[in-house]
C-alpha positions as CSV (number, residue, x, y, z in Angstrom):
1,M,83.8,93.5,26.2
2,L,82.7,91.9,29.5
3,P,79.5,89.9,29.8
4,K,76.6,92.0,30.9
5,T,76.4,90.2,34.3
6,L,80.1,90.9,35.0
7,L,79.7,94.5,33.9
8,F,76.8,94.9,36.3
9,L,78.9,93.5,39.2
10,F,81.7,96.0,38.5
11,I,79.3,98.9,38.3
12,T,77.4,98.1,41.5
13,G,80.5,97.3,43.4
14,V,79.3,93.8,44.3
15,F,82.2,92.1,42.4
16,S,84.6,90.3,44.7
17,V,87.9,88.7,43.9
18,S,88.1,85.0,44.7
19,S,91.1,84.0,46.8
20,F,93.3,81.7,44.9
21,S,96.9,80.8,44.5
22,Q,98.2,82.9,41.6
23,S,101.5,83.1,39.9
24,L,102.2,86.4,38.2
25,T,105.7,87.2,37.0
26,F,107.4,90.0,35.1
27,S,110.3,89.8,32.8
28,G,112.4,92.5,31.0
29,N,112.4,94.8,34.0
30,S,115.8,96.0,35.2
31,L,114.8,96.8,38.7
32,K,112.8,94.9,41.3
33,V,109.0,95.1,40.9
34,L,107.5,96.6,44.1
35,E,104.2,95.5,45.5
36,E,101.5,97.5,47.4
37,T,98.5,96.0,49.0
38,P,95.5,98.4,48.7
39,E,92.4,98.3,50.8
40,K,89.9,95.5,50.0
41,S,87.3,98.0,49.0
42,T,89.3,98.9,45.9
43,G,88.7,95.4,44.5
44,L,92.4,95.1,43.8
45,E,94.6,92.4,45.2
46,K,97.8,94.2,44.4
47,I,99.4,97.3,42.9
48,Y,102.6,96.6,41.1
49,V,105.1,99.4,40.8
50,L,107.6,99.0,37.9
51,Y,110.3,101.5,37.4
52,S,109.5,101.3,33.6
53,T,107.1,99.1,31.7
54,D,109.1,99.5,28.5
55,R,109.7,96.1,27.0
56,V,108.3,94.4,30.1
57,T,106.1,91.3,29.7
58,A,103.7,89.8,32.3
59,S,103.1,86.1,32.6
60,Y,100.4,84.3,34.6
61,T,100.4,80.5,35.3
62,S,97.2,78.8,36.0
63,S,97.3,76.1,38.7
64,S,94.2,74.5,37.1
65,G,95.4,74.5,33.5
66,N,92.6,76.8,32.4
67,R,92.6,79.0,29.3
68,I,93.7,82.5,30.6
69,N,92.0,85.7,29.4
70,W,93.5,89.2,30.0
71,L,91.4,92.4,30.3
72,K,92.6,96.0,30.7
73,Y,90.8,99.0,32.1
74,G,91.6,102.7,32.7
75,N,89.9,105.5,34.6
76,L,86.4,104.2,33.9
77,G,87.0,101.1,36.1
78,G,86.6,97.4,35.5
79,G,83.1,97.7,34.1
80,H,84.7,99.1,30.9
81,A,87.6,96.6,30.7
82,E,88.5,95.4,27.3
83,E,90.2,92.2,26.3
84,V,93.9,92.4,25.3
85,A,95.9,90.0,23.2
86,S,98.0,87.4,24.9
87,S,99.7,84.1,24.1
88,Q,99.5,80.9,26.1
89,V,101.9,78.0,26.3
90,G,100.7,75.2,28.5
91,N,99.4,76.6,31.7
92,T,101.3,80.0,31.3
93,S,99.8,82.9,29.5
94,T,102.0,85.9,28.6
95,L,101.0,89.5,27.9
96,A,103.7,90.9,25.7
97,A,102.4,94.5,25.4
98,L,102.2,95.4,29.1
99,E,101.0,99.0,29.5
100,G,101.6,101.1,32.6
101,D,99.2,103.1,34.7
102,K,96.4,100.6,33.8
103,G,94.3,98.1,35.6
104,Y,94.3,94.4,34.6
105,I,92.0,91.5,35.2
106,V,93.1,87.9,34.7
107,E,90.3,85.4,34.1
108,D,91.3,81.9,35.2
109,G,88.2,79.8,34.7
110,D,85.6,81.2,37.1
111,R,88.2,83.1,39.1
112,R,89.4,86.6,38.4
113,Y,92.5,88.4,39.7
114,C,92.4,92.2,39.5
115,F,95.5,94.4,39.9
116,W,97.0,97.7,38.8
117,I,100.3,98.3,37.0
118,T,102.1,101.6,37.8
119,N,104.7,102.8,35.4
120,Y,106.9,104.8,37.8
121,L,109.2,106.5,35.3
122,P,106.8,109.2,34.1
123,H,106.2,110.2,37.7
124,R,109.8,109.9,38.9
125,L,110.6,112.2,41.8
126,K,113.4,114.7,41.3
127,L,114.2,117.3,44.0
128,Q,115.8,120.6,43.0
129,S,115.6,123.0,45.9
130,A,114.1,123.6,49.4
131,L,113.8,126.9,51.1
132,P,111.9,128.4,54.1
133,S,109.0,130.4,52.9
134,P,109.4,134.2,53.4
135,D,105.8,134.2,54.7
136,Q,106.0,132.1,57.9
137,E,103.0,131.7,60.2
138,C,102.9,131.5,64.0
139,G,102.7,127.8,65.0
140,V,103.6,126.5,61.5
141,T,106.9,126.3,59.6
142,I,106.4,126.5,55.8
143,I,109.0,125.0,53.5
144,E,108.9,125.6,49.8
145,V,110.2,122.8,47.5
146,T,110.8,122.8,43.8
147,G,111.2,119.6,41.8
148,T,109.3,117.2,39.5
149,G,107.2,114.2,40.2
150,D,103.4,114.3,40.0
151,P,101.2,112.3,42.4
152,I,100.8,108.7,41.3
153,R,97.1,107.9,40.7
154,Y,95.3,104.6,40.2
155,F,91.7,103.5,39.8
156,T,89.7,101.0,41.6
157,I,87.6,98.3,40.0
158,N,84.6,100.7,40.4
159,G,86.5,103.6,38.7
160,Q,87.3,105.6,41.9
161,Q,90.5,107.5,41.7
162,K,93.1,106.9,44.5
163,T,96.6,108.2,45.1
164,L,99.5,105.9,45.8
165,N,101.4,106.9,49.0
166,Q,104.9,107.7,48.0
167,E,106.0,108.7,51.5
168,I,107.9,111.9,51.0
169,T,109.8,112.5,54.2
170,V,110.5,115.9,55.8
171,A,112.9,115.6,58.8
172,Y,113.9,118.4,61.1
173,T,114.6,119.3,64.8
174,T,112.1,120.9,67.1
175,Q,111.6,121.2,70.8
176,E,109.0,119.4,73.0
177,W,108.0,119.8,76.6
178,N,109.4,117.0,78.8
179,E,108.0,116.5,82.2
180,G,110.6,113.8,82.9
181,L,113.5,116.3,83.1
182,N,114.6,117.7,86.4
183,P,113.4,120.3,86.4
184,P,110.9,119.8,83.5
185,N,111.8,121.8,80.4
186,F,111.8,121.8,76.6
187,Q,114.3,119.5,74.9
188,N,115.4,119.0,71.3
189,V,113.7,116.1,69.4
190,E,114.0,114.8,65.9
191,I,110.8,114.9,63.9
192,E,109.8,113.0,60.7
193,K,106.7,114.0,58.8
194,K,105.4,111.7,56.0
195,F,103.5,113.1,53.0
196,E,101.7,111.2,50.2
197,S,103.4,113.0,47.3
198,L,105.6,115.9,46.3
199,Q,104.1,119.3,47.2
200,P,105.3,122.8,46.3
201,Q,104.8,123.8,49.9
202,Y,104.9,121.8,53.2
203,R,103.2,123.2,56.3
204,L,104.8,121.6,59.3
205,S,103.3,121.4,62.8
206,P,104.9,121.4,65.3
207,P,107.1,124.0,63.8
208,N,110.9,124.2,64.4
209,Y,111.0,125.8,67.9
210,C,114.8,125.8,67.6
211,R,117.4,126.3,64.8
212,S,117.1,123.5,62.3
213,G,117.8,122.4,58.8
214,F,115.0,120.6,56.9
215,R,115.8,117.5,54.9
216,I,113.3,116.4,52.2
217,S,113.8,112.9,50.9
218,G,111.9,110.2,49.1
219,D,110.2,108.6,47.8
220,K,109.8,105.1,49.2
221,F,110.0,103.5,45.7
222,L,113.3,105.2,44.9
223,K,114.5,104.3,48.4
224,A,113.7,100.6,47.7
225,W,115.7,100.9,44.4
226,N,118.6,102.6,46.3
227,W,118.0,105.8,44.3
228,E,116.5,107.9,47.0
229,E,116.4,111.7,46.3
230,S,117.2,114.2,49.1
231,I,117.8,117.8,49.6
232,E,118.3,120.0,52.6
233,T,117.5,123.6,53.5
234,V,119.9,126.1,55.0
235,T,119.6,126.4,58.8
236,V,116.2,127.9,59.6
237,E,115.8,130.2,62.6
238,P,112.7,129.5,64.7
239,T,109.8,132.0,64.4
240,S,107.2,130.1,66.4
241,V,107.3,130.1,70.2
242,D,106.0,128.0,73.0
243,A,106.3,128.2,76.8
244,R,105.1,126.7,80.1
245,T,104.6,128.9,83.2
246,F,104.5,128.0,86.9
247,A,103.7,129.9,90.1
248,T,105.1,128.9,93.5
249,Q,103.9,130.7,96.6
250,L,106.9,131.2,98.9
251,T,104.9,132.4,102.0
252,E,102.3,130.3,103.7
253,S,98.6,130.9,103.0
254,A,95.5,129.9,105.0
255,E,92.5,128.4,103.3
256,D,89.6,129.8,105.4
257,D,88.7,132.6,107.6
258,S,90.2,131.1,110.8
259,A,93.8,130.5,111.6
260,S,95.1,127.4,109.8
261,N,95.2,124.2,111.9
262,A,98.2,123.1,109.8
263,G,100.7,125.2,111.8
264,S,100.0,128.6,110.2
265,N,98.4,131.3,112.3
266,Q,97.3,133.3,109.2
267,I,93.6,134.1,108.6
268,G,92.4,133.2,105.1
269,S,91.0,135.8,102.8
270,G,87.6,134.1,102.7
271,T,87.5,134.3,98.8
272,Q,90.8,133.0,97.6
273,D,91.1,129.3,96.6
274,G,94.6,129.4,95.1
275,L,97.4,131.9,95.3
276,G,97.5,134.7,97.9
277,G,96.0,135.0,101.4
278,S,97.9,137.2,103.8
279,A,100.2,140.0,102.8
280,P,103.1,140.3,102.5
281,C,102.7,137.4,100.0
282,E,105.8,136.4,98.0
283,I,105.2,134.4,94.8
284,Q,107.7,133.1,92.4
285,F,106.7,133.0,88.7
286,E,108.7,131.0,86.2
287,A,108.6,130.7,82.5
288,Y,110.2,127.9,80.5
289,V,110.4,128.8,76.8
290,T,111.5,127.5,73.5
291,D,114.5,128.9,71.7
292,G,112.5,131.3,69.5
293,V,111.3,133.4,72.5
294,I,113.4,136.6,72.6
295,H,111.2,139.0,74.5
296,H,109.7,138.3,77.9
297,E,106.9,140.2,79.7
298,W,105.0,139.6,82.9
299,Q,101.9,141.8,83.1
300,L,100.3,142.7,86.4
301,T,97.0,144.4,86.7
302,R,93.8,144.8,88.8
303,D,91.8,144.5,85.6
304,A,90.9,140.9,84.8
305,S,90.5,141.8,81.1
306,F,94.1,143.2,81.0
307,E,92.8,146.3,79.2
308,E,94.8,148.4,81.6
309,I,98.2,147.1,82.7
310,D,99.6,148.4,86.0
311,Y,103.1,147.0,85.8
312,R,105.2,145.3,83.1
313,F,108.3,143.2,84.0
314,T,110.6,142.4,81.1
315,Q,112.3,139.3,82.5
316,Q,111.8,135.6,82.1
317,D,111.2,134.8,85.8
318,L,109.6,137.1,88.4
319,D,109.6,137.1,92.2
320,Y,106.9,139.5,93.4
321,T,105.6,140.4,96.9
322,F,101.9,141.3,97.0
323,L,101.0,143.9,99.6
324,E,97.7,145.4,98.6
325,E,94.3,143.9,99.5
326,G,92.1,142.6,96.7
327,S,92.5,140.6,93.5
328,H,95.6,140.8,91.3
329,Y,96.0,139.3,87.8
330,L,99.3,138.2,86.3
331,R,100.1,136.7,83.0
332,Y,103.2,136.0,80.9
333,I,103.8,136.9,77.2
334,G,106.8,135.6,75.3
335,S,107.4,136.6,71.7
336,N,109.8,136.1,68.9
337,A,112.4,138.6,67.6
338,D,109.9,140.7,65.5
339,G,106.9,140.2,67.7
340,S,105.0,138.4,64.9
341,C,104.4,135.3,67.1
342,E,103.7,135.2,70.8
343,F,102.7,132.9,73.6
344,V,100.2,134.1,76.2
345,S,100.0,132.1,79.4
346,D,96.9,131.4,81.5
347,T,96.0,134.1,84.0
348,Y,97.2,133.8,87.6
349,E,94.8,135.3,90.1
350,V,96.3,136.3,93.4
351,T,93.8,137.3,96.2
352,I,95.1,139.3,99.2
353,G,92.7,139.7,102.1
354,E,92.3,142.9,104.1
355,S,94.3,143.2,107.3
356,A,92.9,141.5,110.4
357,L,94.2,140.8,113.9
358,K,92.7,138.4,116.5
359,I,94.3,137.9,119.9
360,P,93.8,134.9,122.2
361,N,93.4,135.6,125.9
362,A,94.7,132.3,127.3
363,F,96.9,129.3,126.6
364,S,98.2,126.2,128.4
365,P,102.0,125.6,127.9
366,N,102.0,122.1,129.5
367,G,103.5,120.2,126.6
368,D,100.4,118.2,125.6
369,G,100.5,119.6,122.0
370,V,97.3,121.5,122.4
371,N,97.4,125.3,122.8
372,D,101.0,125.2,124.0
373,E,101.9,128.5,122.4
374,W,100.4,131.9,122.5
375,K,100.0,133.4,119.0
376,V,97.9,136.0,117.4
377,A,95.8,135.1,114.3
378,Y,96.5,137.6,111.6
379,R,96.2,138.6,108.0
380,S,98.2,141.2,106.0
381,L,100.1,142.8,108.8
382,L,103.4,144.8,108.7
383,N,105.6,146.4,111.3
384,F,104.3,144.1,114.0
385,Q,105.6,144.7,117.6
386,C,104.3,142.8,120.6
387,S,105.6,143.1,124.2
388,I,104.4,140.7,127.0
389,F,104.8,141.7,130.7
390,D,104.3,140.0,134.0
391,R,102.3,141.4,136.9
392,Q,105.3,143.3,138.1
393,G,105.7,145.0,134.7
394,H,108.8,143.1,133.7
395,Q,108.9,142.3,130.0
396,V,109.1,138.5,129.5
397,C,108.8,138.3,125.7
398,H,109.0,140.5,122.6
399,L,107.8,139.5,119.2
400,T,108.6,141.3,115.9
401,S,106.5,139.2,113.5
402,P,102.9,138.1,113.7
403,D,103.9,134.5,112.9
404,Q,106.0,134.4,116.1
405,G,104.6,133.1,119.4
406,W,105.4,132.8,123.1
407,D,105.9,129.4,124.5
408,G,105.3,130.5,128.1
409,K,109.0,130.3,129.0
410,V,111.2,132.9,130.7
411,R,115.0,132.1,130.7
412,G,114.2,128.6,129.6
413,K,111.6,127.8,132.2
414,I,107.8,127.7,131.9
415,V,106.3,130.4,134.1
416,D,103.7,129.7,136.7
417,S,100.0,129.9,136.0
418,G,98.7,133.4,136.2
419,V,97.8,136.6,134.3
420,F,100.2,138.4,131.9
421,F,99.7,141.5,129.9
422,Y,100.4,142.2,126.2
423,V,100.8,145.4,124.2
424,I,100.6,145.2,120.4
425,E,101.2,147.8,117.7
426,A,101.0,146.9,114.0
427,T,100.2,148.3,110.6
428,G,98.0,146.5,108.0
429,T,99.2,146.4,104.4
430,D,95.9,148.3,103.7
431,G,97.2,151.1,106.0
432,K,95.0,150.3,109.0
433,K,96.7,150.9,112.4
434,Y,96.4,148.5,115.2
435,K,97.1,149.3,118.9
436,K,95.9,146.5,121.2
437,S,96.5,145.6,124.8
438,G,95.0,143.0,127.2
439,D,95.4,140.0,129.4
440,I,97.0,136.6,128.7
441,N,95.9,133.9,131.1
442,I,98.2,130.9,131.5
443,V,96.3,127.9,132.8
444,K,98.1,124.6,133.1
445,F,95.8,121.7,132.5
446,V,97.0,118.2,133.5
447,G,96.1,114.8,132.0
448,N,94.1,114.3,128.8
449,T,90.6,114.0,130.2
450,G,89.7,117.7,130.1
451,T,90.0,118.2,133.9
452,S,92.4,120.8,135.4
453,S,94.4,121.4,138.5
454,Q,94.4,124.5,140.6
455,P,96.7,127.2,139.2
456,E,100.1,127.2,140.6
457,Q,100.8,130.0,143.1
């Protein structure tokens, strides 16, 4: 048995292994001895993995010529280590009866070297079959594996049980979103998942978003000995789904209650801070999906909770023109073949303002870039007709859309300063009728100081 002082150090976890140059060799083994370096907190310097410890001996050579003492421990830790018989010739001590799945302590004078011996053969990995589980879950692919090979355990100096990482590999193909593609889209990628030991069931995330076989292989010890086991499933159809959605407004929108100063003469809705503005408002909605998405549905409603759906569109991409005033809510749902797994997008809110029409009464087409064109400010208008007449009643301009304007020219020449007359008829998308008429004053300012010349006669 260990001295009481040493026993106390093991139990309290204070025991530390001195760093020294050691020489530990094995003989009688047919395959290479593999080494693992555990965490320092284990109190072990090495874990040695032998394919079989049958008829294998271990020898330790002291660089100081000390008498070598061997101790062995099990699941109770080094505090319960017991001496084992060994023989020493010169500086080399040999342990003939090496036992696997045990911890060892070599005492070399006042130095102690602690390690674990793993006998791999009783834990040998053998794979028999791999199949997709009949009970798949959304967002996870479940693969069931049959085979033998229990987890390989070892014990620290303080008797704490640990598991040796065997690195069982599950390889398969899935799809990932790639912003670098033009346009961005999902693309196939190869995935490798590492597991500590053989499990009857592997839950894989991300799942296979596309058709894929699953290859289970391992472990790293057999691989090092060139005996790696592997098995592959049949091709597995994707059941999980993923998607990305985008909305692109194809018509201009103003951002406030006045006509936009960025070239648009629309009047903002006053409440919208994203999609929408003036009707007719055309927006393109796109969905990029993984291979498992079979069913597509865009849901359109006035109900933000989507408890009542006004329209359903069963296509992957949707172009829609919004006409009615108020808030509209749209979302995409993509699902797999049996509807057991679905993707629900974020909600797009589209706000359409009530119709409005504001008409300027003057402009100055002098080419200075300021107020050079006569345009109405509007929101949500349809069937717009505007005729402009001179003082003699001759029509000088006719507009058929509220986003059109008059540049003050007749037959390619700018008219003289004076008063012109407009007549407008339009219908709002909310059904409101507009019949407007009034004067347009053309004033030609000169220079850029704010002074003006007399109107031309």
